[in-house]
Each structure stands twice: as C-alpha cells, then as structure tokens.
N, C-alpha and C positions, 0 to 999 in steps of 0.2 A: 504494500500500500504506500502511497506517496504521503509526504508530510503535508499537514493542513495549511501551513504557512511557509513562505520562502525564508531561507536563512541568509544572513549577511555573509557574503563571500563563501558560499558552500564549497567544500572540498569533496573528494571522492569518499572519504571516511570522516564525516563530521563537518565542522565549520572552521573557517579561518579566524584570524584575529578579529576581535570585535571593533567596529568603527567607534571612534571617539565622538562624543563623550561616553565613557563607560558607564554602565548601570551601577548604582550604589547599593549596598546591602551586605550584611555579614556572610551571606551564602555564596557570594561570588569570589572566585579565586583569581587574584591579579595576574598570575602567570598564564592561566588559561585565557583570560581576556586579551592578554598581550600576544600570546603565541598561537591561539586557536585551540579548539577542543575536538579531538579526533576519537573520543571514547564512544563506545556503543551505549549511549544513553538517550532517553527520549528528549524531545525539545524542551520540555519543562526544566530539565536539569542541565541544559547547556551552560557552560562556564561556572557551574556550581562546584564547590570543593567536595571531595568525597565525604568528609565528615558531615557536611550540610545535607547531602543527599541521603545518607544513612539516617540522620536525625529526622528528616521529613518522612522517610519510609517507616521509621519506627512509630511515628504518630498515627500511621494509617494501616498498619499490618493487620491481616486477617487472623482470626483465632485458631486456624488449623495449622498443625505441624506436619512435617514430612520426615519419615524415618526410612532408612535404607540399610539393609544388611550388606556387609562388605567382607565376606569371608574369602572371596576369590579375586579380590581387586577388580571388581566389575568396571568395565570401561564406560558403562552407562551412567555412572554416578554424577559425573560432571554435567551431563545433559539434564539430569533430574534436578540438580541444584539450579541450573539456569531456568528451568520451568518454574521451580519454587519461587525464584526471584520474580519472574514474570507475573505470577499469580499472587504475589505478595504474601507468601507464607510467613507465619510468625517465626519459625526456626526450622532448620534442617538438622536431623540427628543421624550421624553415621555410626552404625553398630558393627563392631568387629575390628578389623584392621584400621589403624589410625590413618595410614597413608591411602590416598585415593587419587585417581587420575583427574587432574583439574582442567585438562585441555578442553573438554566439552563444556565446561562452565563458562568459557569465554569471559573470564574475570568477574563474572557476576557474584562470585563468592566474596568479593570485597564489599558488596552491599547487602549480602544475605548472612544472617547469623547461622553459624554452623557449629554444632556441638558433637563431641565424640563420646560414645559409650562402649565399654569393653564387651559387655554381654547384653543379651536380650533382657536378662533380669534387671540390669541397670536401667535400661529404657523403661521397663515396666514400673520400676520404683519411681522414676521421674513422672510418668504418666499418672500413676495413682496419687502421688503427692500433689499434682496439679489438677486433679479431678478431670482428666482427659481420657475418654474411652479410646481404645486402640481399634482401628479399623484396618484389618489386613486385606491386602489385594492379591488374590491368587485364584486361578480357575481350578479349584479342587472340589471334591464332593462336598455338598452342603453349602457352598457359597451362593450368594444371591446377587442378581444383576444390580449394578450400581445405580441404575435409573429406576429401579422398582420401588425404592423408598428413599426419602431424603437422607443425605449424610448428616451426621451431627454437626452443629455449627462449630463447637469447640471440640477438637479431636486430634488424634495422631493417625495419619495415613501411613501405613507400614507397607513397604515394597520389598520384594526379594530380588534375587540376582537373575541375570539372564541365564536361562537353561533350567537350573534346579528350582527356581522360585524360592518361596519362603521356607525357612527351616521348620522342623517339627516343633521346636520350642517357640518360635514366633507365632505359628498358627494356634498353639495351645494357649498362648497369652492373650490372644485377640478377643475382644468383646463382640466383634462382628467380622465375618469374612465375606467379601464382595468380589465380583468379577465383572468383566466387560463383555457384553453380548458380542459374539462373533458369528459370522455366517459363511466363511470360506472353509478351505481344507486344512489350513494350518491350525495347530493346537493352541498356539499362543502368539501374541504380538510382542514386538520389541519392548523391553522393560521401560525404557525412557518414554516411549510412545504411550504405554499404558499409564505411566505416572501422569503425563500431561493430560490424558483423557479424564482421569479421575479428579485431578485438581480443577480442570475446567468444569466438571460436573458440580464440584463444590461451589465454584464461583457462580455458575448458572443458577443455583438454588439460593445461595446466601448473599452474594454481593449485590449492592444497590445498583439499579439501572443507571447507566451514565457515570458510574464511579471510576471507570478506567482512566488512567492518567496519560496514556499516549498510544501511539500506533507502532506497528512493526516497521522498522526502517529497512530500506533496500540494502 
C-alpha cells in the first residue's frame, strides 16, 4: 500500500533530511532530522528517537502476549516477533533457548518487549501471576477453530516450532487449544504465518475500529 501523504525528500528506504525549520518536541531526534530517517517505521514515527517510539507504543499496547517455544532454534521466531510488533502485543516470551535468530524480526525487537523463560513452567508461573489464560495454537485432537469463539482479551498466545508444534508440556499447561481452519492437502501452515493469522484474529475481535497507526510500507 502507498503512504497516505508524501514525505519530504523521500529516499528508497525512508526519508531524507528534514527541511528547515525542524519540528520541535522531545520525541524528535536531531541526528535523524539532520541526516534522514531510513528505518522501517510508519510515518507517524519518522524522525522520532527510538526511546520516544517505544514510550508511545507502551501507552497503547494491547493486553495479549505472545509466547514461542524455542527448543530447536526455530528460524520463524524473528518473523513472529515482527508480527507481534505489528499487532502491538504487550510482550513476547521466548521459552527454551535464550538465543534466537533475529534476522526475520527486521529490528522490530528494538521496539517490542521480549522476555526469556527457561521452561514452560516458568511461563506458566508468569501467566498465573498475571491472571492471563494460556491459549495454545496447534492443530491437535481436541483443538477448536480460532474463529469459533472469541479469544480472551487478556491472554498469552502460545506457539510451537515449525514441524513438531507445541511440546506435550505446553499443551498440558494450556487453558484452551485452538487451530486455524485449513482446506488444502497440507497438514499445517508455516509457524510464523499461523502466528500472524491468530494475532490478526485477536485484533479483529478486540481492537477498536480505526485504531491502527499506519500502513504497510513498500
């Protein structure tokens, strides 16, 4: 989609130096105003400092969390973090290995709160202390279509790894298990695609109409 308004001195990746006089306000970064802003951010945040962007996001974050098991260093985790940022998740929780491939996140992890848990038990402890039901996403026996009943407004959406899906411990800890309706020959869809579908379903049900802050940039 194209941007709703033209940018001053648009470059291939972002905008160039801001014409003088510069806008004033604590959110603006003088270096970005002077040199240009090539970051992958929406128009609203052009020339803002990273700290100002995070503070603004923190004031508007949705009450759902995203958790991902990371026992096999899944390459999809970065893409899931990117989607969590796009849908304004409260926080992302990485369960298992601390290291994860950040390439797919496209630096959105700088704006998205990410927490590590050693085990599923640690994630469950966090969820219970925060009064957050755990909604596991996997197409296993007994799961229910995500569109058949509204997702809880405040919750943890728990995703597994590409291939094996969620662990036995994760499924046992869940308060609800959901799946995405499929109609073709494949047994499952890509883990990061599944996460994006479920997060968008949450937004479709719970986010206010017209709430979105920007558009997808070319």
